[in-house]
C-alpha positions as CSV (number, residue, x, y, z in Angstrom):
1,X,-4.9,-40.3,136.8
2,X,-4.9,-39.9,133.1
3,X,-4.4,-41.5,129.8
4,X,-0.8,-42.3,130.7
5,X,-2.0,-45.1,133.0
6,X,-3.7,-46.9,130.1
7,X,-1.1,-46.4,127.3
8,X,2.3,-47.8,128.0
9,X,5.4,-45.6,127.6
10,X,5.6,-43.0,124.9
11,X,3.3,-44.8,122.5
12,X,1.0,-41.8,121.9
13,X,3.8,-39.3,121.4
14,X,5.7,-41.8,119.2
15,X,2.8,-42.1,116.9
16,X,2.2,-38.3,116.8
17,X,5.9,-37.8,116.1
18,X,5.7,-40.2,113.2
19,X,2.7,-38.4,111.7
20,X,4.0,-34.8,112.2
21,X,7.5,-35.6,111.0
22,X,6.0,-37.3,107.9
23,X,4.2,-34.1,107.1
24,X,7.2,-31.9,108.0
25,X,9.6,-33.8,105.8
26,X,7.3,-33.6,102.8
27,X,6.7,-29.8,103.2
28,X,10.0,-28.1,103.8
29,X,10.0,-24.4,103.1
30,X,13.5,-23.3,102.2
31,X,14.9,-19.9,102.4
32,X,18.0,-19.3,100.3
33,X,20.7,-17.1,101.5
34,X,22.8,-17.0,98.4
35,X,25.8,-14.8,97.9
36,X,27.8,-16.4,95.1
37,X,27.8,-19.0,92.4
38,X,26.2,-21.7,94.6
39,X,22.9,-19.7,94.5
40,X,22.9,-20.2,90.7
41,X,23.0,-23.9,91.3
42,X,20.1,-23.6,93.7
43,X,18.1,-21.9,91.0
44,X,18.7,-24.8,88.7
45,X,17.6,-27.3,91.4
46,X,14.2,-25.5,91.8
47,X,13.7,-25.4,88.0
48,X,11.8,-28.1,86.1
49,X,14.8,-30.1,85.1
50,X,15.8,-31.2,88.6
51,X,12.5,-30.3,90.3
52,X,13.1,-30.0,94.0
53,X,9.3,-29.9,94.3
54,X,9.4,-33.7,94.2
55,X,10.7,-33.6,97.7
56,X,8.2,-31.2,99.0
57,X,10.6,-28.2,99.1
58,X,8.8,-26.2,96.3
59,X,7.6,-23.3,98.3
60,X,10.7,-21.0,98.5
61,X,10.3,-18.4,101.1
62,X,12.2,-15.1,101.3
63,X,11.0,-14.3,104.8
64,X,12.8,-16.1,107.7
65,X,9.5,-16.1,109.6
66,X,7.9,-18.4,107.1
67,X,10.8,-20.8,106.4
68,X,12.0,-23.9,108.3
69,X,15.1,-24.7,106.1
70,X,17.9,-22.2,105.7
71,X,20.1,-22.8,102.6
72,X,23.3,-20.9,103.0
73,X,25.1,-20.7,99.6
74,X,28.3,-18.7,99.0
75,X,30.9,-16.7,100.8
76,X,30.0,-15.2,104.1
77,X,32.1,-12.2,105.2
78,X,32.5,-10.8,108.7
79,X,30.0,-8.0,107.8
80,X,27.4,-10.5,106.7
81,X,27.8,-12.8,109.7
82,X,25.5,-10.8,112.0
83,X,22.9,-10.6,109.3
84,X,23.0,-14.4,108.9
85,X,22.7,-14.9,112.6
86,X,19.7,-12.5,112.8
87,X,18.0,-14.4,110.0
88,X,18.6,-17.7,111.7
89,X,17.2,-16.3,115.0
90,X,14.1,-15.1,113.3
91,X,13.2,-18.5,111.9
92,X,10.6,-20.4,114.0
93,X,11.3,-23.7,115.6
94,X,11.9,-26.4,114.3
95,X,14.5,-25.2,111.9
96,X,17.3,-26.8,109.9
97,X,20.4,-25.4,108.1
98,X,22.0,-26.7,105.0
99,X,25.5,-25.3,104.2
100,X,26.0,-25.4,100.4
101,X,29.4,-25.2,98.7
102,X,33.0,-24.9,99.7
103,X,32.7,-21.2,100.7
104,X,29.9,-21.6,103.1
105,X,31.3,-24.9,104.5
106,X,34.9,-23.9,105.0
107,X,35.5,-20.4,103.6
108,X,36.5,-21.8,100.2
109,X,39.7,-20.6,98.7
110,X,39.3,-17.2,100.5
111,X,41.7,-17.5,103.3
112,X,41.4,-13.9,104.2
113,X,40.8,-11.9,107.4
114,X,37.3,-10.8,106.3
115,X,35.8,-14.2,105.3
116,X,34.2,-16.5,107.8
117,X,35.9,-19.9,107.6
118,X,32.7,-22.0,107.8
119,X,29.3,-20.8,108.9
120,X,29.2,-23.3,111.8
121,X,31.1,-20.6,113.6
122,X,27.9,-18.5,113.5
123,X,25.0,-20.8,113.4
124,X,24.5,-24.6,113.9
125,X,24.6,-26.5,110.6
126,X,22.7,-29.8,110.1
127,X,24.0,-30.8,106.6
128,X,27.1,-29.8,104.7
129,X,27.0,-30.1,100.9
130,X,30.5,-30.0,99.4
131,X,31.5,-28.8,96.0
132,X,32.5,-25.6,94.2
133,X,29.8,-25.2,93.3
134,X,28.0,-28.4,94.3
135,X,26.1,-30.2,91.6
136,X,22.3,-30.2,91.6
137,X,22.3,-33.9,92.5
138,X,24.4,-33.2,95.6
139,X,22.1,-30.5,96.7
140,X,19.1,-32.7,96.3
141,X,20.9,-35.4,98.3
142,X,21.5,-32.8,101.0
143,X,17.8,-32.0,101.1
144,X,17.1,-35.7,101.4
145,X,19.5,-35.9,104.3
146,X,17.6,-33.0,106.0
147,X,14.4,-35.0,105.5
148,X,16.0,-38.0,107.3
149,X,16.9,-35.7,110.2
150,X,13.3,-34.3,110.3
151,X,12.0,-37.8,110.3
152,X,13.9,-38.7,113.5
153,X,13.2,-35.5,115.4
154,X,10.7,-35.2,118.3
155,X,7.6,-33.1,118.4
156,X,8.0,-32.5,122.2
157,X,8.8,-29.0,123.1
158,X,12.3,-28.3,124.4
159,X,12.4,-27.2,128.0
160,X,13.2,-23.5,128.4
């Protein structure tokens, strides 16, 4: 006996999902993990010319415990892979990952034994932004794709 008897289906949680996801998509807190030239492109995106703040991602965090969007930009070597995994594990749920540039997406032109050939081998990636380095417009498009993913996510806790 409860409210479930009077409200059909998932009506209440659907409306809560819509409200919470609307707030989440408009207030992403990115944490850049930049190791190469793609990080410079990220700096231009957060500057006034391209203004990533228009999309609610203006509060750049350098602590994984305060971020919900991890922007991986640049070459990831085997020595840096455990560090990236630890940073990802320290982020609170819900969290999203954007892989930026050819090096983070596929290892770039470094086909060497010490370079990770795509960060999806280490952590799950939600959006890949191609380019060497990607243009600021492509990065903004990637953030907008993350916002669409956030909009469709559920507020319900995952069963443990």
